[in-house]
Every structure is written in C-alpha cells, then in structure tokens.
N, C-alpha and C positions, 0 to 999 in steps of 0.2 A: 751144465757146468756148475759144480758145487761152489759154495761161497768160499771155501778154503782155497780152491784152485784159483778162483778169481783174485783173491787177496794175494796169492803167490805171484800170479802174473802181473798184478799191479806193482808189487815191490820190485820185481825184476825189471819191469818197464821203466820205473823211476830211476833205478840204478844205472841202467844202460843209456838213458837219455837225460843225463843230469843237466847238460847245457840248455836243452830246450825247456826243461822244467824250471830252471832258474830264470831263464828269460821270461817265461810266462808269469812266474811268480813276481818278478820285478815289475813287469808291466801292470799286472793287476794291483799290486800294492800301491804303485804311484797313482794309478787311476782312481782307486778306492780312496786314497788320501785326499786327492783333489775333490772328488765328489762329496766326501763327508765334510771337507773343510769349507766348501762354498757356503752352505747354509749357516755354518758357525760364523764365518766371516761376515755374512750379512747381519746376523744377530749382533755381532760385536760392534760394528760401526753404527748400527741403528741405536743400540743402547748408549753408546757414547754420544750420539746425536741428541737423544731425548734428555740425557743428563745435562748436556751443554745448553739445550734450549731452556731448561729451567734454571740452571745454575748461573747463566750469564744474564738473566733478567734482573732488574732492580729488586731490592728486598721487598718492596711493597707488592710486587707482582708474584712473589713466591709464598705469600701468606694466605691462610684461611682465617677469616675474622668472623666472629659471632658477636652480635650486639643485641641488647635489650633496652629499649627506650623507657623513660620513667613512666610514661602512660601505660605501658604494657606490663608493669609489675603489679601482680595481684597477690596481696598478702595482708593479713590482719594487722601486722606491724610493718608498714613500708620501710621504715628505717632498718629493720632487721634484715631485709633482703640485700642491703648494701654492706653488711658487716663482712669483715675479712674471713671469718670462719665459714659463712655461707658461700662466699665466692670460692674458697678453697674446696668445699664439698662439691660444688657444681663443676669446678675444673676437673676433679678426679672422675666424676661421672661422665663428663664429655669425652675425656681421654679414653675411657673404656670402650667407647663406640668407634674408635679409630683402630683399624687393623690393616694389614697389608692388602693392597699396595699403598694405602694412605698411611705414610709414616711421618711422624712429627719430630722435629728437632727440639727435644725437650729443654735443652739448655738455653734456648732463645725465646721461650714462651713468655708472653706478657699478658696479664689480665688484671682487672681492677675496675675502678670507677673513674670516669672522666666527664668533663663538661663539654657537651656538644656545641654549646654557644659560648663564645668568648665573653669574659667579664671585663668591664672597663676599670682600669686603675686610676683613681682620682687624685693621687698624690701629686702636688705641683712640682716636686723636685725631679720627677721622672722625665726622660728626654721626649720632646714633642717636635718632630721635624717640621710639621705644617700646622700644629695646633692641637689635634686630637691626642689624648693620652694613650698609653699602651693598652692593647687588648690582651688579656691573660686567660689561658686555659689551665685548668687544674687537673692533675692526675694523681689519684690515690692508687698506686700500683704495687704489686707484690714483687719480691726478690730484687729490690733496688740495691741491697747490700752486695749481691753477687755480681752486679753489672756496673758498679760505680765505686770509685775510691774517693773518700772525703779529702779534699785539699786543705780546706779550712772548716772549722766547726765540726758538726756531726750530722748523722742522718736524722730525719724528722721522727718525732715520737707522737703517738696517738694522743689526742686531747680527750678530756672528759666528755661524757655524753651531754649534748646540748650546749657545749661551749661555743662561743662566737669567735674565738681566736684559735687558730691552728698553726702548726709549724710546717715549714716547707723548705726544701733544698732546691738549688738551681745549679746548672753547670757553670763552670768558670767562664765559658764563652757568653752565656746569657748574662751573667753578673757584670762582665766587662761592658757589654752593650748597653745595659740599662742602668749602670752605675750602682749595682746592689752590692751589699756586703753583709757579713754576719751581724744580725741584730736589726737590719732594715725591716720596716713594716709597710705592707701594702694594704690599702683600704679598698676593698672591693664591695660590690653590691651584696650586702647581707653577711659579709665575712671579712675578718681581718687575718692576714697571713704574715707571720713573722719568719724571716729568713734565718735558718739555724745552721746552714752549712753550704759550702761550695764544693761541687763534685766534678770529678773527671771521669768520663765514660771509659770503661776498660776496652770495649770493642765498639768504637763509634760507627764502624761500617756494618756491624751486625744487625740482624732484624730487630733486636730489642730497641735500638735507638734509631736506626735508619728508616724504619717504616713510617714513623711520625717524626720528621726532623725537628718539629717544634719542641720536642722534649729535650733535644741536645743543644739547640742554639736558637737565639731570637732572629727574626727576619723582618724585613720592612715590606709592608703591603701598601696598597693604594686604595683609598675608599672609592665607592661608587657615586659619591656626591659630585655636585657641580659648583666650583671646579674640583677636580680630584685632589685629595689630600693624602700625604704620606703619614703613616703611623707604624709603630712597632707591634709585632706579635711575639709572645713569649709563652713558655710553659713552666709551671711550678709543680714540683714533685712532692706530694704529701705522703704521710704514712698510710699504709693500707687500712689501718684502724679508723682513719678519718673519712672513709667512704660515706657513712651516713651524714656527715656534716655538709656534703655537697648538695643534699636535698633541700637545704635551707637557702640556697642561692637561686638566682634566675638563669643559671647556666645550662638548664635542661640536662641534668646528669643522666648518664646511661652506663650500664654495665657492659663490659666487653671482654672477650677472650681472643687473643691473637696467637695463632699457631703457625709457625713457619713449616712449610712442607719440606721434608727431607728427601732430596732426589739422589742421594749418594748410593742407595741400593736399588733404585728403580731400574727396571729393564724395559726394553722396547715392547715386549709381549705384555707387560703389565700396564702400559700407558693407556690403552682403551678402557681397562677396568678402573684405573684411577680417575679418568675423566668421568666415567659413569658415577663413581662414588661422589665426586665433587658436585656434579649436577644434581644428584639426589640430595645432597646436603643443602644445596641452594634452593631447590624447588620441589623435592620429592619426599619419599617416605623417610629418608634419614633426617630431614629437617623436622618432621613431626616428632621423632624421638628426641632430638635436641631440644625442642620446645617443651617436651615433657620434663626436662631437667632444668633448663635455663629460664623458661617462662613462655607463656602462650604467644607473645609477640616477637619472639627471637627471630633474628634475620642472620643469614649466613651469606658471605660474599667472598669470592676469590677470583683472581685473574689467572690461576694455574690452568683451569680448563681451557681458556683461550690460548695459552701457550701450547698446550697439548694439541689443540685443533691446528695450530700453525705447523707443528711438527708432523701431524698426520697428513696434512696437505703436501708438505715437502716429501715425506716418505712415499706417499702414493704417486708423486710425480717422478721420483727417482727410480722406483722399483721397475717400471716397464723397460727403461733403458738398460738396467742391469740384467733383466731377464733375457734381452737379446744376446748378451754375451754368454749367459748360462746355456741357452739353447744351442748356441754355436759350438762352444767347447764340448758340451755333452754329446752332440751329434758326432763330432770328429773323434772323440774318445771312443764312442761306441763303434764307429767304423773301424778304428784301429784294432779294437779287440776282435771284431769279426774277421779282419784281415789276418790277425795272428792265427785264428783257427783255420782260415783257408790255407795259409802257408803250411801249417802242420798237416792238414789233410792232404795237400799236394805232395808233401815230402813222404808221407806214409801211404801214398796211393797204391803202389805195387803190393805192399803188405796187406792192405785192406782188401784189394781185389782178389788176392790169393785166398784170404780167409772166406770171402763170399763164395768163391768158386768151390771151396771145399765144404760148403754147406752151412757156414755160419749165418744165423738169422740176423736180419736187420735190427731187430729190437735188442738182441743180445750184444751185437757189435756196438750199437749206439750206447747201450748201458755201460759197457766196458770202457769206451772212450770217455763217457761222462764221469765215470769213477776216477779215471786217470787224471783228467783235467781238474775235477773237483778236489782231488787230494792236494793239488797245488794252489788252485785259484781261491778256494774258500778260506784256507788259513791266511793267504796273502791279503784277501779282502778284509778279513777280521783284523789283521795287523794294521793295515792302512787306515781303517775306520777308527780303531783304538788310538793310533798315533794322532789322528786329527782331533779326537776328543781331548787328548792330553795337551797338544801343542796350541791349538787355536781356541781362544776364549769364546764362550758363547753360553746360551741358556738352554736352547732346545737340543735334545739328544735324539729323539725319534727320527727327524728328517735325515740326520747324518747317518744313523744306523741303516735306514732304508736305502739311502744312496749307496753306501758301502755294500749292502747285501745285493742290490741290483747289479753292481759291478761284478761281484763274485759270481752271481748267477749267469751273467752274460759271458764271463770268462770261462765258466764251466761248460756252457752249452754251445759255444761257438764252434769248437772242433767236432763234436758228435753230430750237430745239425748239418754242418757242411759235408761231413763224410756220408751221412745218410742221404743227402741230396745227390751226391756223386755216385753212390754205390747202391742205388735202389734195385738195380738189376745185376745179377752176378755174372755179367759179361762186360768186356771193355766197351766203354762208350766211344762213339765217333768223335773225332777231333773237331772242336768248334773254334775256328780261328776268328779273330776280331774282325778281319777284313771281309770274311765271307759269311759270317753269322747272319741269320735272318731272324728278326725279332718275332716272337710268338704273339698270338692274340692276347694272352694273359698279360704279357709285358706291355703291350699297347694300351690295354685297359688301365693297368696300374699307372702308366706314365700319364695318361689323360686325367686320372684321378688326382695325382699330385699336381698337375698343371692347374686344375680347377681350384685346389686348396691354396696354391701359391697366389693365384689371381685374386681369390677372396681375401687372403691375408693382406695383400698390398692395398686393395681397395679399402679394407677396414682400417688399416693403419693411416692411410691418407685422409680418411674422413674423421677418424677418432683422435689421432695424435697420441704419441707416447707420454705426453705430459698432461693428458686430460684429467688426471686425478682419479680415474675409475679403477685403479688397481691393475694387476697383471692379467692380460689376455693371452692365453697360450698361442692361439692362432696368429695374433698380431706380432708377438715376440718372436715367433718362428719364421717370420717372413723372409729374412735374409737366408736362413737355412733352406727354406723351400725354393727360393729363387736359385740358390746354388745347386740343388738337386735337379731342378728343371734344366738348368744349363748343362749339367753333366749328362743328362739323358739326351739332350739335343746334340751335344758334341759327339757322343758315342754313336749316334745315328749318322752324323756327317763325317766322322773320322775315316771310314773306309774309302770314301770318294777321293780325297787327295792322295791317299796311298796308291790306289789303282791308277790314277792319272800320272803320278810320278814314276810308277814302276814301268810303264810302257816305254818311255824314252830311255830309262836306265837300262832296260833289257837290250837295247840296240847299241849300247856303248861297249867299248873293248875292255873296260875295267870291270873288275869283279866286285869291288867294295861297295859301290853305290847300290847296285842291284841287290846284292846279298843283304845289305842293311835294311833296305825297304822290304824285302821279302820276309826277313826275320821280324820286322816291326809288324807286318801284316799277319804273321803267324802267331802273334801274341794271343793267349787264350781269351775267350769272350768274357771271362770273369775279371779281366783287367779293368773293367769299369769301376770296381770298388775302390782301388787307389785313386782313380781320377775323381770319383765322387768325394772322397775324403779331402783331396787337395783343393777342389773347387769350393767346397763348403768352408774349409779352413781359410783359403785365400779371401773368400767373400766376407767371412767374419772378421778376418784381420784387417781388410780394407775398411769395412764398416767401423770397426773399433778404432783403427788409426785415425779415420776421419772424425770420429767422435772426440778423441783426445785432442786432435789438432783444432777442431772447432771450439773446444773448451778453452784452449790456450789463446786462440784468436779473439774470442769474445771477452776474455778477461783483459787482454792487452787493450782492446778497443774501449772497454768500459773504464779502465784506469786512465787511458789517454783522454777520454772525454771528461773525466772528473778533474784532471790536473791541467790538461792543455799542452803539456810538454813533459820533458823528463823530470823537471822540478819547477816549483812555483813558489816565489816569495812575494807576499802581499802584506799590505797594512792599510789601515783606515786613513792614514796620513801619508804624505810623500815620503819615500824611502830615503835614508841617509845617502849622501853622495858617495861615501867611501864603501858602501855595501857592494855596489856593482863591481868595483875593482877587486874586493876581497873574494867575492863569489866567483868571478872570472878566473881567479888563480887556483881554484879548487881542482884537484886532479880529476880528469874525465869531462870537464866542462868545455865544450867547444865554443859556445856562444851564450852570452847573457843579454837578452833583449829587454830594454826598459820600455814599459808601456804605461800610459796614463789611461786609467779606466774610471769613468764616471757615469753616473746614472742620470738620465734626462727624462723628465716628465713629458708625456706625449700630449699634444693638443687635442687628440680625438678621445681622450679619456681611457684609452686602452692601456695595456701593460707598458711599463717604462722601457726606454731604449737604453742600451749600453753603448756609450761612446768610447771607442777604442782609438787612441792616438799613439802611433808608433812610427819609428823610422822605416820607411817603405822597403829599402833593400834588405835590411836585417830581418824585418818581420816576414818578408817574402821567403827568405831562406828558411826561417823557422817553420813557416806554413808548409813548405815543400818537404822538409825533414819529417814533420809529424804526420803529413797527409791530411791535415785539417784545413780545408779551404785553400789549397794552393793557388797562387795568383802571381802575375808578373808585376814587378815594381813599376813598370811603365804605366800600368793601369791607374796608379795614384800619382802620376807626375804632376808637378805644380803647374797649373795653367797660366799663372801670372795675372796681374791686374786685379780687377774686381769680379772676375768671372767666378761662378760657383765652383767649389772644390770637388774634385771627383771623389766618390766614395764607393766602397764595396759594402753591400748591405745583405742581410739575411732575407730569405724568401718571404717571411711574414712581414718584414718592414716594407718590402716592395709591394706586397699585396695591400697593405694598409695605406700607403702614401703615394704609390706610383713612382714614376720616373721624373716627375716635375721637381724643380729646385725647391728646397725646403730650408727653413731657418731653425738653427739650434742655438740654445743659450747656455753654454757652459759657464763656469765660474770666471773665466778670464775674458769673456766677451762673446759677441754674436758670431756665428758661423753660418754661411749659406752653402749648402752641399747639394750635389746632384748625383744620384745613383748611376754608376757606369757598369757595374758588374754585380752578380749575385753569387753568394757562396752559402752553403748550408751551415758550415762550421767555420770557426776561427779559433786559434789557440787561446786567445784571451777570454773568450766566452763561447765555448762549444755548445751548439744547439740553441743559443739564446737569440733574442732580438737585438742585433748589433748594427752599428754603423762604424766602419773602419776608415780612418783618415790618415794622411801622411803628416808626420810631425813637422817636417820642414815647411809645408804649406801653412800650417797653423802658426808656426813661429814667425813666418813672414807677415802674416796679417796682424798678429798681436805680439810684436817683438818685446814689448815691455812687460805686460802682464803675464804672458805665458812663460817667460823666463824667470819669474819670481819663484823662490823656493817653495812657497805655498802651493804652487801649481805644478810641481815636479811629478815624476812617474810614481805611481802607487803600486806597481807590479813589475816583477822581474821573472821572465820566462827563460829557462835554461835548457839548452840542447846539448847532446853529447852521448857518450857511451861509457858504461861502467862508472857512473858518478860515485865519488867517495862520499857516502851519506854522512859518515861521522864528521869529516872535515867540513862538509856543507852545513851541518847543524852547528858546529862550533863557530863558523864564520857568522851565521845568523845570530847566535847568542851574543857574540862579541859586539855586534853592532845594534843590538836591541837597546833602545833608550831606557834609562832607569825610571823615568816618569813618562806616562802616556801609554797609548795602546801598544801591545806587543806585536812583534813581527810574526807572521804565520808562514810556516814552511810545509809544503805538500810535495811528497815524492811519488812519482808514478809507481815505483817498485813497492812502496808501502801500500798504496791503494790496491795494487794487484794482489798482494798477499792478503789484504783484508777481504777480498772477494771470495776467498776460499777458506775462511776461518771456521766454517761449520764442520764438525767431525763427520756429520752425515755426508757432506760433499766429499771431504777428503777420503773417507773410507770407501765410498762408492767409486771414486776415481781410481784409487789404488787397486780395488778389487777388479775393476774393469781392465786395468792395465795387466794385472796378473792373468786374467782370463784370456786376453789376447795373446800374451806370451805363451801360455800353456797350449792354446789352440795351435799356434805356430809350431811349437815343439811336437805336438801330435801329428801335424801335417808332414813335417820332415820325417818323422818316424814311419808314417804311412808310405812315403816315397821310398825309404830304405827297405821296408818290407817288400814292396813291389819289385824293387831291383834284386833283392835277395832271392825272391821266388824264381826268377829266371837265371840266377847266377850259375847253377850247375850246368845248364844247357849251354850257356855262353862259354864256360870254361872248356867243356868238351869240344865245342865248335872250334875254338881257337887252337886247341891241341891238335885236332884233326887237320885243320888248315896248315898248321906249321909243319906237319909231316909231309904235306904236299908242296912245301916251299914258300908259304906266305911270309913275307918279311914282317918283323915286329912292328914297324911303323904302320903298315897296312892293318895289322890286327888292332892297334889302338884306334885307328881311324874307323874301323868297322864297329868297335864298341861304342864310340861316340855317336856315329851316325845312327846306330840302332836305338840308342837311348834318347836321341834328340826329338823324334816325332812326338812321343808321349809327353816329354818334358815341355816342349814348346806348346803342345796342346793345352796342358794344364796351366802353364804360365800365362799364355795369351788369353785363354778362356777365363782364368782367375782375374786378370786385370780388367778384362771387358765386363765380366759379370759384376765385379766390385763397383765399377763406374755406373753400370746400369742400376744396381741395387741402391746406391746412394742417390742417384737421380730420381728413382721411383719413390724412395722413402723419405727424402729430405722434407717434403711438404708436411709430413705427419710427425716429424721428429723435432721436438723443441729441447734444446740443450740448456736452456736458461736455468732449470733447477740444479743441474750439475755445475754450470759455469759460474753463476752469479749467486752470491750469498743472499739468502732471504728473499728469493724471487721465484716462488714455486710456479707461477704462471707466466713469467716474463718480467723482465726488469725495465729500467729506463731505456734500454736499447730495443725493447720489444722482444719478440720471440727470437731465439738464437737458433737458426736453421743449420742443418747439416750441409757441409760443403765438401766437395771432392778434394782430397789431399793426394798430390802426386806421389809423394814418398810412400804413403801407405799403400798405394796401388802398385807401384813399380818395384819397390824393394823386395817384398815377399815373393813376387813372381820371378824376379831375377835370382833370388836365392834358390828357388826350385830348379832352375836351369843349371845354376852353378853346382848345386849338390849332385844333380844327375850326372853332370860331366865328371865331377871329381870321383864319384863312385865307379863310373865306367872306366876311367883311366886307372884308378887303383886296381880294379879287377884285372885289367889287361896287364898291368905291371906285375901283379902277383902271378898271373898265369905264365908270363914269360920266364919266371924264375923256377918254375916247376918242370919236372920231366914229363914228356908226353905219356910215358907208360904209367905215370901216377894218375893221369886223368882219363885215359882210354882203357876200356875193359872189353874183353872178348864178347861179342854179341851186342854191345851197346852202341847206340847211334847218337850223335850229337843233335 
C-alpha cells in the first residue's frame, strides 16, 4: 500500500470517526497535562520551600561573613591595609568570585574595620548600673550614609593620619541609653571619640543593622565576675577613613566583609550547588582564592549551609510520600489509556478481522492503526505538555517533556498493540468468558513475579520507612500499587467461583432475571480484568492518600492541643484579674472557662520540678473529657475531710519517682499532704509534664485564709468550646491586661495548628498529594465508565430482543442492575479490603511527621506520626464505584426503553 493511499485512508478514518478521535485526544491531553504538571508542581513547592527556609531565618543566619584578624595582615605598611580605598578594592575582588547560585544582596552589604574586643569608656558621667563603665565597640564601616539618616548633627568625617581624636555617630537609641549628645566625648584606651551626630537607621530590620544589633542599640550585659555585675554595651560608628586609627587601640581590630545571601532567585535545583559553594568558601578551594585577595588568614563563615542542610533533610523526608501518590496516579492513568485502546479495538474488531481475512499483514495493520492513533494522540500530548509548561511554574523542562511524550506514545500504541494481540491469526478467536477462562502458564509466572515484587516492596518499606531521608526508592513507593495489582489478580482468579455457585440455584428458579444476569456477568470477556485492575489500584491509592491526609490533620490537631491544652489558654506570671474570667466567658463560642492555679514545686529528690495544678474538680473534669487529655471522674478528687492526705492525680513519671505513699508539698500558701490515687499521662494545664492535680475545694478548706488571698489566685484560664471568636477573645484579653506588670499571654489552638503547616514545602506537598488523589479517583471513575461502555451495545441489543418477547420495562432495569452489580461489588469490596490491608502493612514504615508538623523531618515532640486507617477514605470511594455502576446501568436501561426495537436489532445480529 503506497504512502499516498495510507494518507488518504487516514484522512477518511479521522473524518468518519470524529467522536472517537475527539475522545482520545481529550483523554491524552488531560493525561499529558497532569503528567507534565506533576514534576513542575514538585519543583514549584520545593523552590518556595527553600526560599522560605532562608528568608524566614534571622538576618545573621542569612549572611556570609569574611574576616581577617590583625595578626593575619601581612603588609609593609600595616596601616595601609585598613584604609578605605584598600577595603573597597578587596570588596570588588571578592564580589567577582560570587556567581550563581551564590547571589548577594548588594544593597545590604557591609564591610569595614571593627574592634573584636570591646574598649572600656572611663568617663564618670556615663551610666553604670552596678559599677563597671560601658564597653564600647568601634565600627569604621562603608555606606553609612545610604543606611542612616542624621537626626541631629552630621555623619562622621575622617581624621588626619595619626590623630588621637576621631569623630563618631551613634543611633538615637544608643544616645538615649547612654546619655550622649552631639559634642560628647568618650575617652577610650588609646583613643578619644567625639560624637558628631545622632542617626536613625532607615531599615533597622535589614541585614546592615540587624546582623550586629550593637550597631543599632545599646544593650545591657552581665559580667562573668563574682558577684555578676551589669554594664552597658554600645557601638560607635566611625568614618571608613578612620580604619587605620583602630590599630592604635587595644581592641584587636579586624577587617570584615558581610554579604547577605539573596534567596529571591534561588531554586530547589540550585540548593545543593549553593551549599557546595558555601562549604568551599568556608573550608575549600574557594577560601584559598578569597585569602589571595583579603589576606592569608582570612576566615569565612555562614549559617546558610546549615539552613540548606535542614531543607535537604525535609525534602528527602517528604519526597517518598509524594512518590507514592505519583506511582498510584501514573499507574491508573496508564491503565485508562490502555483501556481506551482496548475499547477501540473491540469496537473495530469486525473490521479488523475482515481485513486480516482478506490478506492484510499484521505489521501493515498495526502500522495503519498506529498512524491513526498517533495523528490524534501525539498533537494532544504536545498540547497538554505545552499547557503544563505555561500554566504550572517550575524550573525543569525535560522531565515534563518526557512525561508528556510518554503519554503520547502510550496513547498511540494502546490501540495497535491490543489489535495485534487480538488478530494475530486471520480467523475468529474462540470466545473467552471470564467465568470459564483458564489462566495460562505465562500468566501464572507473571502473577508470581508481581507477587514477589510486592512482598519485597512491603518488606523494604517496613524496614526502611518513607521518612528515612534516603530519597525516593521506586520499589518502595510502588508498594501500594503492587498490592493493588496482586489483589486484582487474586480476585480475578476467585471471581468465577461465586458466579458458578450463584448460577446453580438461580437456574432452578422460575424467574428469568436472576439467572440471565448471572449468566451475562459470567460471559464477560476475560479482558474485563483491566478495569478491575484500574479500580483496585485507584481505590488503594485513594484509601492510602485519604488516610495520609486524615493522619496529617489528626497529628496537627493533637500537636496543637498538646501545646495549648484546650481551645484557648490565657496565662500570666501573676494571678489573673478577677474580671477577666467573666469577660472571657462572654466571648461567643466559649462554653466554659476553667480557672487553674499552676505553680512549680521543687522536688526533694533533685529531679525535674513538679507542676502543681489546682482546679475545681467538676469543671476541670469536664474540660479533660472534652479535650481527651487525661479524662477522669470528679469523684476521684473528692475531699476526704479531716487531716487525711488529699487525693491527687499524678503523671506516670511522678508515680515512678515517688510511689503511692503520701508526700508533702510546700506551695506559697502552706503545706499540703497528698496521696496519688490515679495516674494520667496528660492533663490540660500541663500536657505531657510532671504534674500533680488537686481539687481546689480541698485546698481551700485546708488553707481558707491564705489560699483565698488575691496573691494566690488562678494564674491560668483554660477555655473550651467550638468556633471561638478569636478577635473578641484577643480584645477581651487586651482590655484586662494591666498597664504595669507582666502582660497576659493568649494561646489559641487554631493558631498553633496553623503554625504547624507554615512551611511552603509542607503546604505544597499536601496540596499536590490531594490533587493526585482526586485525579486518581477521576481516572478510576473513567475506567469504570469505559468498562461499562464496552458492553453497552450488547446490553442494548439484549434488552431490545427481550422486549420483543414481552419483557416488562421494570424487569429490564432489574436485569441491567443485577448484571452490573457483581463486578461493581467485587471492585468496591476488594478496594476497601485491599486499602485496609495496605494501610495495615505500610503503616509501620510510613512516618507522616515531615508532612504534618513544621520543622520535624524525623519526628516531632509527638514522635513519629504513623498512618492510621480512615473509614471515610476506605468506604466513600468504594461506595462511589457501586453508585456509579448502578446509575450507568439505569441510565442505559432508560435510554433503551425510549428507542424502537428496530433501531437496535439488525438482520443476522445476535444480542
């Protein structure tokens, strides 16, 4: 057949089968878009994560600092090495060694000369809290005019060479603390400094000022002497021309260059190279180049490489969990593409069989079908991949292009390969029913191979864990998929048995519907295993993914509750105002406000201190039951009366340390003798701590005078309720905060929970996992629809033939439902069972802490967060499969009832 003839046949085929071509194109386009968007999405959230890891760190941790001590300066004229011109030259030379991915925020660079050792100011008029005078550090830095505005006076000017008096400026805050003004003179060791101006920093939170806070404000320190003495520390800002003057002091002057690392353009793919560059600057070949410019003893230091290490650990811990979703949705999408080819091959089976009978070669037939499918699938895959590159931000292009190309190739080859397998011989193949098919030896070997792979994957995952930090292991990440495949193979082998058992009693009944439905279900083609495989893999992945998301939510709720102890917590270092409880109780959403006195008691055994919790037993018992933190009965703390020891609920560690014998405590209001009567791991006032819980009424009876004093009032309010009005609660706390004294502290469980997911790496991974689960569920429903559509023509002809023989419409609908139920129930029940088994098998090796808790790559304060079975994730997708199968069957029966039998039946055709 010539190429021109082939092209003509291709054009005719595409024109006469527009619907099928459009459906294939839409399926390939959507699949290619998702396949190309997945790696782009991973790149996007990882890039946001690394930028957040660096950007959220304090300024001093985002800086690369290079310093040269005085003893390492080797020059014929040592003073010349500290001149501004020489420092400027060295700064330009150092900058030339920085290239991507090491980018420097040039506007916040700081360099100059500083005294590494503080100098004592001897002027008697300076403030001296405990006797010692202020300790002053001198900074001769560049670009001071760009970063500060003179409030009074002017910027310092350089003094003449060899002068013993220099000018300096200070910030307004430092001047206020030390009592400085324009014209003040400070007499230091070997140098006199005259204040020429008071400055206001333009960006006080920027790296120029924030890395060394002493430049911006004075602070109070405590000496190491005995007894300790308080004194002031301050920084004086000199002209960059006065750097040589610092060599005349005993302050151990050193040259320094401080470069803030710019993470605004950093990508996740560049992070490892940036770390290598920084390590080289600190210890390797790059440091040797810097020393060739700055001096032989130059040292480089930065905390950025540590931040990048933390990001890399979190990234390595999250990646295996995301890979599980990727393998699941990828497998289901591939099965759906194969099913589309199988459906097209089944629809065109008579045509292809006729061509083979008339002498068409298998190679020529396969090539023609590949050309037809490729003419639709390849442009659709290119469009889907290009759309993903345009819509989804990301850095890497090659993985997305390869994913889209793979989708197009699979969409192209699905039809010809299925047709080639079905028409290898130019004669009709024998019918292979699902209920009577006998598996071949090849199939048995293949099934055993997959079984071995699945068992190895489960064992590897349980031993290694998805949060081990070793990167993505394809076999481990494919464990849920492999388990779903094994389950599908087992169910396909077991499926004929219940059909045969049910068909025997149905054959002896007088009704036709039950027996015919079971017979039709057993006559399903042996290739019906492909939809079942897609459904089981999708349901297993959806169950696993739903349990992952539910486990994340549960872990965050638990961690937030552990941090707060209730829905909200109001605390202070002193007793709370009496009106605060009434104001807080009136806030919308607050069900109860429980006052608690919380005090710390030193233990006689020298161990950790005990937290003494005193609260009203009934109210605190309600709170404990509501939160689930150490629920108890108020009767366990009932007042025994007399001088008998007070019953107490203690933590396990307190019981292990002191036993159940009575023990004496000495709070501020008097001695208490307590006896442990119950043990609880947690309590709302002190979750997880070493606590002793007492009834406030019992304490008030023993110390009616001292305990009732305002100084011994409650220091804590624990609030329970639903949908607390956070704004009104904050307003009530502010309104009752005393103007003098320690402020009130408010902690909200909702705020704590939100803080646990503040990392873009976690948020992006969770959103991507959710999208993957939803997409997998969509492909699973599409697989079910394709399987039902494959048998739709036969069902329609069957109903038409039965109506001509007098079958009532209601019986026809019942027949459709009963025929669709066996496979739907098989998929639904098998999916729920396999999902539960998968979660049970993989829970020991799956740690959700990196996804659930912020900054806990290997487990947080709650330990490893294990996977738990979520009933909704197991049952809802399975129920959706059954409902969709019933809806499609009823819809098909309804449409068939409204068509004429002559439109469905043709001469010589059999239903």
